[in-house]
Structure formats: structure tokens, C-alpha cells
N, C-alpha and C positions, 0 to 999 in steps of 0.2 A: 502407286500412291501418291495422293495427294498432300502436298503441305499445304496447313493451314495457316496464318499468323493467331495465334490467340487472339489478339486484342478482338478480330471478326469473332469468334469461336464465345469467348469467355468474359467479353467485354463488350460493352458498345459505348461506341467512339466516339459516335457523331461525326468520323470525318466526312460523310459523303448525305444527301439528302433523297431519296426514293421520289423520283419523282413519274407520274401515271395520268395523261390523259393531257386533255387541252388548257391549258390555262395554268399550267405548274413550276414559267418562268418565274412568276415571281415569287416563288419558295427558296430559289434556290440561293436567292440572295439576300434569304435570313441571315444570320444571323448563328452560328453554327453552339449548340450546348456544350457548354464545358461534361467532357469525356468521365460517365458515370461507371464506375466497377463493377461488377455484378459475379464474384467469381463462385463459381460450383465445387461446395466441398463435398466431398463421399465421406463415407465412414470411413476409408481407408486412407487417402490423405489428415485425415485427424489423426491415425495409428501415426500416418506416417510422419506430420512435424513431431508428432508427442514422443517416438522414437528415438528422432535429432535430438533434443530436449535429454533423453535419459541419457543416451551418448557421450552426454559431450560431458554430464556430468561424473557417468558413471566410469569412463574414460581416462580422470582428472585419477579417481580416490582407487579404482585398479591401479596400484605403483603407475600411474600415467602411461598404463597400459604396454609394456615390455617384456612383458612376458610372456609365453608361447599359451599357458592358460587365458591368457587374456586376450592374445592375440586373437585367441580362436572365440571366444563369445563378442570381441569389436566385431567378428564377420559374421556372425550368425546372425549380428544384427542387423548387419547393413544387407542378408542374407535374406531379413523378413521384409528390410526396407525396397529389395526386388520385388517380392511376389506381393507385396500390399501394393505394391507400381504397377503393377499387370491387373488387379483387381482393381483400382483408383480406373486405369482406362480401359477394361470393360464395364464396368458399369457407367462410364462416359460415354463411350464407342470411339476415343480418342487418345489416343497415346501422348503425354506432355515431357518435353522434353527443352531442354534449354538451347538456346542460342551464345551465352556468352562463350567468347571467347577463351577465358583462361579455361577452359576444357582443357584445349585440345595439346597445350605443355602436358598435362597429366598424361596423356589419352599417348603423348612421344612417347613417354616414357614407360610405358607399357611397352609399344612398339618396342623402344630399343632396348627393353630386360629383355626381348625373344630376342632381339637378336643376336643380345650378347649369350643365350643360349647355345647356339646355335655350332655347329662342332667342327668350328675353323683353326682352330686351332691347331699348332707342331707340337708332336708330343714329341721331343730328343728324348734319346737317354733313358727309357724305361721296363731297361730289361732284367731291374733289377725288385722292379714290383711283379706281387702277387696278383693284382688286378691289375688291367688295363690303364692306360690314366684318361680322366676326362679330357675331352676335347674339345672342350665350351669353350668360346673366346673369352668367358666370366671367368675369372682364376676359382671363381667361389663359386659353384651351382647352383649349389643349394643353398645358399645366403640371398644370391639371386631372383629366386624362385619364390624364400621368403618377402623378399624387398615388392616384387613383382603383388603376392597377395596382396601385400599395404597397402600399398598404391592404390590400388584396383575398391578396394574398402576403402578408402575415402575421398577416391572421386566417385563413388554411389553415396557417398554421406552431401559430398559437394555441391554434386549435381542436383539430390532433392532441397535439399536448400535454397537453390535458384528455382524448382522451382515450385513448393509447396511453402515458400513464405512471400503467399502471392495476396497480402491482407494489411491494412495497415493493424489491426489488431494482431497476427501471428509477428507481423517484426514489432512490437511495443511486447508483447507477451518474452519472444527469444531474444530478444534486448535485456531484458530486465530480471530472464532465467538468465545467464553467463552475469550481470551483476549483482547478481543476489547471493550467489555458487560465487561469487572471486572472493565474496565481502566473507560471508560464513570459513569459506577455504583459507581468507589470512587466520580469521580467527582459529582457528585449527593449529593452522599453521605455529603461529606464536607460541599458545600455550603449550602443543607438543616442547617448541623448545627452550621454556624454559621450564617443563616438568620434564621432560626425560627424549633430550635431544639427541642421542644416542641409536636412538630405539625410533622406530614408522610399529603407527598405532602403539605403542606402547608395547612393543607384541618383540616385533621383531629388529634384532641386533645386527648391525651393520659392522662390517668389519677394515674395508678398504675404499667407503664412499661413507661425505657428511649429507645425511639425508636431509627435509624441512618439510613437515606436511604429510601428505600421505609417499611424493616423490622419492626416491631414493638420493637422486642428488639434486643437489642444493639448488643448482642453476636450472635446471630443468624447471621445478616450483618459482625461481623469478624471472623466467621466462612466461609460463604462464599470469603472474600476476603481471606481466606488461602489457601481456593483451587484452586480459581485464578493467585491468585500468586506465586503457583507451575508450572506452566506451563512456562509461560517467564523464570522464574530464573533456573529451567529447562534449558534451551534451552540456558541459558548464561554459567552457570556452567557445561554443557557437550560440548560447545567448537562449538554449533549447529547451528550459526547462520554466514552471512555476516559481515562484517569491520561493513559497512555504517548501520543493521541492530541493532547492537548491543547496541547502543546508546537508539533508539528510545524504544525495550521489557524494559533499564533498569528505564527511566526513566516513566515507564508504573507500574514497580513493584518498582519503591520507591512509586508511588502516592499510590499506592493498600496497599504499607504497611502502609505508615501516615496515611491514613483512617482507615484502620484497629485498628492503633494506638490511634489514637482519639476519636473511640469506649470508651475505658475508659476499657477497658476486660479486664481483667487482668489473667485469661485465654487464651487471642486471641496475650494477648503481651507475653508469656510464647510458645503456642503454635507456632507464629512467630518466634520468635528464635530457637531453638525446629525444625522448620522445615527448619534454612537454615544452621545450623549444620547437619542438616542428609544431602540437597545437598551438602554439602562437602565431604561428606564419600564414599554418595555413590558416584560420578566420581573422587575420591582421589584411592577410594582401587576396581580396576580392575582387574577379570582377565589375567594369564600372556602373556595370546593372544592376548589380548587387546594391552598389551605393547610391544610387543618383539621388536615391528622396534624402541623401544625408548631407548636412552641410558639413564644411571642412575641420568646424570645432568642431559637430560631433563624432567624426573620424577621430580625429589627436586624443578625444577625449576616452573613446572607446578602444583605441591601441594602447594609450597609456595604460587603462583598467584591466586590460588582457595583458600586461608586459611586468605589472603589481603584482595580478594572481600565478604567474607562474616562478615572481621572484617568493612569495611568500609559500607556495605549494613544497616547491625544491629546500629554504630554509625551514620550511615546518616539519617536512621527513625526515630531518635528519635534526632534528630537536628532537622530532618524538625518539628517536633510535635512542639519543643520547639519554630522555627520559626515563629508556625502558631497559638502562644499562647495555649499550650497541658500540660505546667505547671502543669494543679493541673490534670493531668492524671498524671504523672509521681509524684508529689507529695502523691498522695493517689496511688497509686503501692507500692511507699516505704513505706505508715504510715501503708497499713493491715498489709507487711507481720511484721513493729513490736510493730501491736495490738496483743491482749489478746488471739482473737481468727479469725486469719489469713483467717478465712473458710468461715468469715461473718455467720456463722450459718447452713454452710451445712453439718459440723459435724453433729449436731445432726439430718438432714434429713436422713443422712448416717447411724447413725444405728438407727432409725425407721426403716431404708429399710434392713437392716443388720436383723434385728427380721420378718421380711417381708420373708425372705427367709427361714433362715429357720424353717417359721410357713408352709411352702409351696415349698419343695425345688425340687420336682421333676418336675413339667408342671407348676409352678409357681397360679401367680392368675386371669390369661386370659392377653391377648393380651389388653394396653390403659387402663388395670381395675386400674392402681398406684392411683390418685388420691381419687376412692372409695375405696380400700386396705389401704391407707394411714392411715382414719384417724380410724381404729381401734385399732391402733400399734399405733398413736402421744402421747408420754406422756406430751404432754405442752395443753391451752387452747382450742386450735382447733375455734383460730379467724378467721388462717388466713387460706384459701384449698391452697393445694400444690398438683400439677397438673403431673410434673414433681420428677425426685429424684437428680436431679441436678449434673448426673455422670450416663452416655448410663448405662456404665458395669452393676452396682449394678442393674438398674432398667432392664435391660436383663434378668438377675438372676431371679429378680422380677417379671416380668409377666409370664418371660418364664422357668424356674426354669434351674437344669442341662441341658434340650433335646435344650431350647434355647438359653444356653452360648456354647453348644457346636454347635452349628449353624452359630455361627458367629464366635466364634475362627474359627471353620472352613475356615472360610471366608477371613478372616486377615492373615491365611498363608496358604493359596494356591495365595491369591493378593501378595504378598511377595514373594511366590515361584516362579510365572510364571512372574511378573515382574522386578527382578532380575537376571529371563534370556537372556527376553528382552531390557532389558540397553544394554545388548552385542550387540546388532546389531550393523552390517556395514554399516549403512546408520544414518549418521550423525542427521538426523532430528531425526528418529524413537527411535535414543536411548535418543535424546533427551527431547521428549514427554513423552516417557518410562518416566526417571527419573522424569521430572516435573511431572507428575500425581503421579505417586507413594510419591512423595515429599507433595504434597497438600494433597493425604488421608493422609499421619502418622503424617502430622498437625494437622487434623482436627479428630483422634481417641488420638492426647494427649488433645488435649480441650474439648476430650465427659469426663476426671476425671473429670473434674471443671460443665459444662453444657448440654445444651441437645442440642445443634445445630445440628444432626442428626434425627431428630422430624421436623423439620420445612422440609417439601417435597422440597422446593425447591433445600436446601442443601442435603440433601438425593437422587435426581436427578443428582446432579455436582457429589456427591463423585460416584457414581453408573459410571454414564462414563466419567468418567479420571480410575476410576476402568476397566473400558473396557478399554481405549485408553492405559491400561499399562502394557495392558495383548494381547493385541492385535496381531496375528502370519502375515506375512511376507507376506500377502496380501496386506499387506497400504507403503510395499516398493516398489522405482523404480524397474523395470523390471532390468535395468543398479547393481544394490548393490549386489554383493556377500553375497552369506549366506551359513552360517552351515549346512552339510547337517548331523545333532543329530536325529535320529529318536527316540531313546532310552529313554533319557528324554524329550523328546520335548511334551510339554502335548500344545492341538491345542487349538487353542480358531476359529479356522477359522470357517463359517460356513459347514453345510453336506446340501446336496438334496436328499427328499426325492421324488419319482418317486411312483407315484398307479401302 
């Protein structure tokens, strides 16, 4: 197998000047031309990109893709992506894959889940059972298998995003798809909350949860809005938009933010405020090379404008909630803070989860096995079945142990390390997308301290898509954009070609 970097296969980087015959020494001293990216798009690659955009939309509309029928359709879409990927490789004569290190933790999770299915656990006192007990390390092998399918499917979509979002046009198309869909989803969620707040799609009545929009759990809708909200705000704060477009993006962001707060999700409210503050910090503190052309007074003025915009956004969001009759949302938030148990029962869940972690520290109890294991350690009467820990970090430790937590930590560290480098892009739109995508991911990571939004397939998919947008390399920048030549510290997310 021969591995060729895609810059040599797909693009003309101009890193070297060909020499042949005498008198070519002078040609070596010529200035290097700016890179011109000529991406070859097959029909199969176009369908892959279309399938990705459709999956983002349909995954949210299908109740967040939490039911088995929705997961089956979601997995079939991933299978179609693989088939089209093979066709694309056949047409090009080479297979395109990504070098992004963010794929490593997902592959590691697959390996961890497979290890947890191995029959290495002792099963004592099974004489009363009519069938032999499972000896798998996972306490719920069936759920672990389902999680493996889900992770594999998400990995396919994530890898496809990294490889096939390979031009400035596709980058803009994907970003606009997310923003436009988030805008209309916010309108739908607000409309349904006013007309029929107890039903999903005005048809399905829920008995044990509070729906919002197409999501059965309002916290998951809040998490989805946090993700979509980051892109328009990132483009605004980074100054990546033309003047005539700023108001449109700001209006879309405000509507998404109001819909988020109207979910009555306290974790969502905390996360959106953290997201705005993160955006201010991310756009205010740039490297000196990006600011060397600005004098001190100009930098202070821009910092003041960003801070004022952030304050106006926060005030505008809460004012919009009050205008829409959401005083109960704010009163509930204030009342909870002043109550005896601000966590509304989560403290007990976290305490029990901590006991599970202490009992199974290394490999955990099995991916997806939390609901089964929780009952063994719960000190209460067990009338209510808890399926999630309401803290994604504790649940990763419970399900995957130290190994799973290390994989998750590696993903987060690499995401922000590469993303911070991408925000320094000389292309303003690319920089704004990186800033907004990082902000969306940051908001959900904050929300994950209180809820389990990333356990919803649609939210996990959009989170990974934003992670890809935040870490993509210069392929998605216009050829006229000046590029820095820093090879030593550059962690590339560009695809590579594999030829037989």
C-alpha cells in the first residue's frame, strides 16, 4: 500500500519547483505561488455530502433519533455512505481517509466496547437461573452492542464530514444548512410550546417527560440549540460577515437563544451564557500576529464592542423570554437556586454513580449498562428507573472506566488544541466558523455537567460535525487566502489518499 498526502493528489500546493536540464537553478529561486486547490468531486462524493446534510436534519426531526426504528434508519444512511465512499474510491482510483486525531477516541471506544463483551466476568450464584448468566464484562451486553452500533455509525458520519467537506463552497453550504435548520427548528419549538406544550408534533402525548420541538426531552432541545447557536454567533463575533448579513444572523441567533431559554432548562441557560462569554474570550484574545496591524486604541475599541454585544445578547435573550410570556422560566431558575437542593435530586444520582465508579474503576461496567447497574447501588426504594447519570462525565467513568475517560479527555484536548489553531486562519469566514463551532462544542460540554444531551444521537452527530468544522485544514479556505507555512506544529485534518 502506498500512502500519498491529498495535497499532492487533489491539490497543487506549489511547494517545489520542477527542474530539468541546465539553467534551471534560476527557477528554484522564484517565489512560490499561492496554493490553488482543485478538488475532484465525483457524483458519489456529492451524494455523500448530501446524505450528511440530510442526516443532520432528519436525525433531529425523528425525535432526536433515540428510538430503535430511527437508529435503524440512521444506520442505513451510514451504510449508504460507506457504499458511496467505496464507489468514490473506485472512480478516483484511490481511497480518501482523514488523518484527524479526533477519530482515534471513537475507534478506541469501539475497541473498549468489544473488550467489554468478552466473557471474562465471574458469575457466581447462578444455580437458580434457568439459562446460563452472561459472563461478559459488561453488565448489559445487549445495550453495549447497541452503543457500539451507534458509535460506529457516528464515526462514519464524522469521518465523512472530515473528508468530503473539502472546499470553500461545501463549507459554506454545511454551515448554512445548520444555521437555517436551527432557525426553523427554533420557530417550530416555540410554536408547539404555545399551541400544544404537552405533545410532540401535536400528536404524541407524553406522560413522564416534557417535550420541546421534536425532542421528547426539553433538555435535549436546549442542547441542540446550543450547538446551532454557536455558528451564527461565531461569525458575528469574529467579524466574518458582510454588514447587510449581520442583522439576519443576529436575529436567527436571538430566536434560537429565546427558544433555548423557553425550554425551562437550567443547564441550558447556564450553558448559553457560558457560550457567549467563551465567544468573547475566544475572539478578544488573539495571537499577536493577528493583531500586529491594529493599534492599541483599535484593539480596545473592538474588545469593548464585543463585550457590549455579549451583554446586549444576554439581556436581549431574557427580555425576549419575558415578552413571550416566559416569566415562569426565570422564576423557576431563581427558585431552584434558592432551594435546599439546587440539583433537584441529581446530587443523589451523582453520589450513587460515584459508588459505581469506585467498584469498577478501570474498564467500567459496560457501555450503555448504567440503567442496569444503578439499581444495584441505589440506596433508595427503586421506584423510579434511572437510565442516565445526568452528568456525562460521571457516566463515561461509570460505563467506560478510566480507559473511557482517558479517550474522552483526549478528544476534548485535541479538539480545542486544533480548533484554537484554526481560529487564526487568515480567511475570515473560516476563522468565524472555527470560533462558532468551538463555542457550540464548549456550551454542550458545560451542559454535560448537568444533563445527558450527548446521549441523544442527533446531538452527538451535530457535536461531531461541529468538531470537524472547527478542526478542518486549509482545504476549505479560498485559494486567494494567504496561508501560514508552519509545518512543525500543524496537526492536519486533511484526508490522505491510499492507492493499491
